[in-house]
C-alpha positions as CSV (number, residue, x, y, z in Angstrom):
1,M,-10.4,-6.1,6.2
2,V,-7.0,-6.6,7.9
3,T,-5.8,-9.8,9.4
4,G,-3.2,-10.1,12.1
5,A,-4.3,-6.6,13.0
6,G,-3.6,-6.5,16.7
7,T,0.1,-5.7,16.6
8,G,3.0,-4.7,14.4
9,I,2.4,-4.3,10.7
10,G,-1.2,-5.3,10.8
11,R,-2.0,-2.7,13.4
12,A,-0.2,0.0,11.4
13,I,-2.1,-1.0,8.2
14,A,-5.5,-0.9,9.9
15,V,-4.8,2.6,11.4
16,A,-3.5,3.9,8.1
17,L,-6.4,2.6,6.1
18,A,-8.8,4.1,8.6
19,A,-7.0,7.4,8.4
20,A,-7.5,7.3,4.6
21,G,-11.2,6.9,5.1
22,H,-11.8,3.2,5.0
23,P,-14.0,1.5,7.6
24,V,-11.8,-1.4,8.9
25,A,-12.6,-4.9,10.2
26,L,-9.7,-6.1,12.3
27,G,-9.1,-9.8,12.8
28,A,-6.7,-11.8,15.0
29,R,-6.7,-14.6,17.5
30,R,-6.0,-12.0,20.3
31,V,-9.2,-10.0,19.7
32,D,-8.5,-7.9,22.8
33,R,-5.5,-6.4,21.0
34,C,-7.6,-5.7,18.0
35,E,-10.2,-4.0,20.1
36,E,-7.5,-1.7,21.4
37,V,-6.7,-0.7,17.8
38,A,-10.3,-0.4,16.9
39,A,-10.9,1.9,19.9
40,A,-8.0,4.1,18.8
41,V,-9.4,4.3,15.3
42,R,-12.9,5.3,16.6
43,D,-11.4,7.9,18.9
44,A,-9.7,9.4,15.9
45,G,-13.1,9.6,14.1
46,G,-12.8,6.4,12.1
47,E,-15.0,3.4,11.9
48,A,-13.7,0.0,13.0
49,V,-14.8,-3.3,14.4
50,A,-12.6,-6.0,16.1
51,L,-13.4,-9.6,15.5
52,P,-11.8,-13.0,16.5
53,L,-10.0,-14.8,13.7
54,D,-7.9,-17.9,13.4
55,V,-6.8,-18.1,9.7
56,T,-6.0,-21.8,10.1
57,D,-9.7,-22.6,10.9
58,P,-12.0,-22.4,7.9
59,D,-15.1,-22.0,10.1
60,S,-13.4,-19.0,11.9
61,V,-12.6,-17.5,8.5
62,E,-16.2,-17.8,7.3
63,Q,-17.5,-16.4,10.6
64,F,-15.1,-13.5,10.4
65,V,-16.1,-12.5,6.9
66,A,-19.8,-12.8,7.7
67,A,-19.4,-10.7,10.9
68,A,-17.3,-8.0,9.1
69,T,-19.8,-7.8,6.3
70,A,-22.7,-7.5,8.7
71,A,-21.0,-4.7,10.6
72,L,-19.4,-2.7,7.8
73,G,-20.9,-3.7,4.5
74,E,-19.4,-5.5,1.5
75,I,-15.6,-6.0,1.6
76,E,-13.8,-3.7,-0.8
77,V,-10.2,-4.3,0.4
78,L,-8.7,-7.5,1.8
79,V,-5.3,-7.3,3.4
80,S,-4.0,-10.7,4.3
81,N,-1.2,-10.0,6.9
82,A,-1.6,-12.6,9.6
83,G,1.6,-14.7,9.9
84,D,4.0,-16.5,12.2
85,V,7.6,-17.6,11.9
86,R,9.4,-20.3,13.8
87,P,13.2,-20.6,13.9
88,V,13.6,-24.1,12.4
89,T,15.7,-25.7,9.7
90,V,14.5,-27.8,6.8
91,V,16.2,-30.8,8.3
92,D,15.1,-30.4,11.9
93,A,11.6,-29.2,11.5
94,T,9.0,-31.9,12.3
95,P,6.4,-32.4,9.7
96,E,3.9,-31.0,12.1
97,T,5.9,-27.8,12.7
98,F,6.5,-27.4,9.0
99,A,2.8,-27.9,8.1
100,A,1.7,-25.5,10.8
101,Q,3.9,-22.7,9.2
102,L,2.3,-23.4,5.8
103,A,-1.2,-23.4,7.4
104,V,-0.8,-19.9,8.9
105,N,1.3,-18.2,6.2
106,L,-0.1,-19.8,3.0
107,G,-3.3,-21.7,3.8
108,G,-4.7,-18.8,5.7
109,P,-4.5,-16.3,2.9
110,Q,-6.0,-18.8,0.5
111,A,-8.9,-19.4,2.8
112,L,-9.5,-15.7,3.1
113,V,-9.4,-15.2,-0.7
114,R,-11.8,-18.1,-1.2
115,A,-14.3,-16.4,1.3
116,V,-14.0,-12.8,0.0
117,V,-13.1,-12.7,-3.6
118,P,-16.3,-14.2,-5.2
119,G,-18.2,-11.2,-3.8
120,M,-15.6,-8.8,-5.3
121,V,-15.9,-10.5,-8.6
122,A,-19.7,-10.3,-8.5
123,R,-19.4,-6.5,-7.9
124,S,-16.6,-6.1,-10.5
125,R,-14.3,-4.4,-8.1
126,G,-12.0,-5.0,-5.1
127,D,-8.4,-5.1,-3.9
128,V,-6.6,-8.1,-2.5
129,V,-3.3,-7.3,-0.8
130,L,-1.1,-10.1,0.3
131,V,1.7,-9.2,2.8
132,T,4.7,-11.5,2.1
133,S,8.3,-11.0,3.1
134,E,11.6,-10.4,1.4
135,V,12.5,-14.1,2.2
136,A,10.2,-15.0,-0.7
137,V,12.9,-13.9,-3.1
138,R,15.9,-13.9,-0.8
139,P,15.5,-17.0,1.4
140,R,17.2,-17.0,4.8
141,P,18.4,-20.0,6.8
142,R,16.6,-21.3,9.9
143,M,13.2,-20.1,8.7
144,A,12.3,-23.2,6.7
145,G,8.5,-23.2,6.9
146,Y,8.2,-19.4,6.7
147,V,10.5,-19.2,3.6
148,A,8.5,-22.0,1.9
149,A,5.2,-20.4,2.7
150,K,6.1,-16.9,1.7
151,G,7.6,-18.0,-1.6
152,G,4.4,-20.0,-2.2
153,L,2.3,-17.0,-1.3
154,E,3.9,-14.9,-4.0
155,G,3.4,-17.7,-6.5
156,M,-0.2,-17.9,-5.5
157,A,-0.6,-14.1,-5.9
158,D,0.7,-14.4,-9.5
159,A,-1.7,-17.2,-10.3
160,L,-4.6,-15.3,-8.7
161,R,-3.8,-12.2,-10.6
162,M,-4.0,-14.1,-13.9
163,E,-7.2,-15.9,-12.8
164,L,-8.9,-12.5,-11.9
165,E,-7.7,-10.6,-15.0
166,G,-10.7,-8.7,-16.4
167,T,-12.9,-9.1,-13.3
168,G,-12.1,-5.6,-11.8
169,V,-10.4,-7.2,-8.8
170,R,-6.8,-6.2,-8.4
171,V,-4.1,-8.4,-6.7
172,G,-1.0,-6.8,-5.1
173,V,1.9,-8.0,-3.0
174,V,3.5,-5.9,-0.3
175,R,6.9,-7.4,0.5
176,P,8.5,-6.0,3.6
177,G,12.2,-6.2,4.5
178,P,13.3,-6.2,8.2
179,T,10.6,-4.5,10.2
180,S,10.2,-3.8,13.9
181,S,7.4,-6.1,15.1
182,E,6.6,-8.8,17.7
183,Q,7.6,-11.6,15.4
184,G,10.4,-13.6,17.0
185,S,9.8,-12.0,20.4
186,D,8.8,-15.5,21.8
187,W,11.9,-17.3,20.5
188,D,14.3,-19.0,22.8
189,A,17.4,-16.9,23.4
190,G,19.6,-19.7,22.0
191,D,17.6,-19.8,18.8
192,I,17.9,-16.1,18.4
193,V,21.7,-16.3,18.7
194,A,21.9,-19.2,16.2
195,V,19.7,-17.4,13.7
196,I,21.6,-14.1,13.9
197,D,24.9,-15.9,13.5
198,E,23.6,-17.7,10.4
199,W,22.2,-14.6,8.9
200,R,25.5,-12.8,9.4
201,R,27.4,-15.6,7.7
202,F,25.3,-15.3,4.5
203,G,25.4,-11.5,4.5
204,F,21.8,-10.7,5.7
205,M,23.0,-8.4,8.5
206,R,24.8,-5.7,6.5
207,H,23.5,-2.9,8.7
208,D,21.3,-2.4,11.7
209,G,18.6,-0.5,9.8
210,V,15.0,-1.7,10.5
211,M,11.7,-0.2,9.3
212,Q,8.8,0.9,11.5
213,P,5.5,-0.9,10.6
214,E,4.1,2.5,9.4
215,A,6.4,2.3,6.4
216,V,4.8,-1.0,5.2
217,A,1.3,0.4,5.9
218,T,2.1,3.4,3.6
219,G,2.8,0.9,0.8
220,V,-0.6,-0.8,1.4
221,V,-2.5,2.5,1.4
222,T,-0.7,3.6,-1.8
223,M,-1.5,0.3,-3.5
224,V,-5.2,0.3,-2.8
225,G,-5.5,4.0,-3.4
226,L,-4.2,3.8,-7.0
227,P,-6.9,5.1,-9.4
228,R,-8.9,2.3,-11.2
229,G,-7.5,1.4,-14.6
230,A,-4.0,0.8,-13.1
231,S,-2.6,-1.5,-10.5
232,L,0.5,-1.8,-8.4
233,T,1.3,-5.5,-8.5
234,I,4.2,-5.4,-6.0
235,V,5.7,-3.0,-3.5
236,E,8.9,-3.9,-1.7
237,A,9.9,-1.8,1.3
238,Q,13.4,-2.0,2.7
239,P,14.9,-0.2,5.7
240,E,17.2,2.7,4.8
241,P,20.7,2.0,6.1
242,P,22.2,4.4,8.6
243,V,23.8,7.5,7.1
244,R,27.5,7.1,6.9
245,R,29.6,10.2,7.9
246,P,32.7,11.1,5.8
247,A,35.0,10.1,8.7
248,E,33.5,6.6,8.7
249,D,34.5,6.2,5.0
250,A,38.1,7.1,5.7
């Protein structure tokens, strides 16, 4: 089960899991985008189903889990990836905007865990993978709600891991650095300039390296593919900086 699976990192994760032999249930608000991914998976010989999902709506989460289970069987792997980021500051964000960021990026994963994990515990096996962000440990300015939510998500993951110890259910965090995706593509041009200027000021733009989503997907597949009896609790993926030639060091 992969949320936010229609584009970017979620799409890459779904495709990679399918290639590794997992039937995949893809969920997102734009179910047409998920269906494109599911069709590609099926064309490649895999098994996939696309379903509508709004992680901020508890009823939608319950319906998604029920439909995925009916289509593919009991859920062995949950990858909570759906997210959204708005370019707002702590001071300027309205309470509604701030709360909306928390609802998508923190409340949504909790709702999914609540709907899926009891079944895993009953079967004494399962993997929960929470896709966070490097901002959880290296906060950036002008991402107020996103930073708060991703930091909270990693805290929730730690608490959940302790709560599930001894149940057979593993909990892992995949923490991507800068990755090529559609996040931020709908920002106003002025906001983009302001954000980039602030990031440069605090040293977050040291180089132009950026990962492709497939790099993050590889981390997820590695995490859930680890033999039982061991667990990867966190994988952080960062883009490799461009190779510097000797002349550039002179």
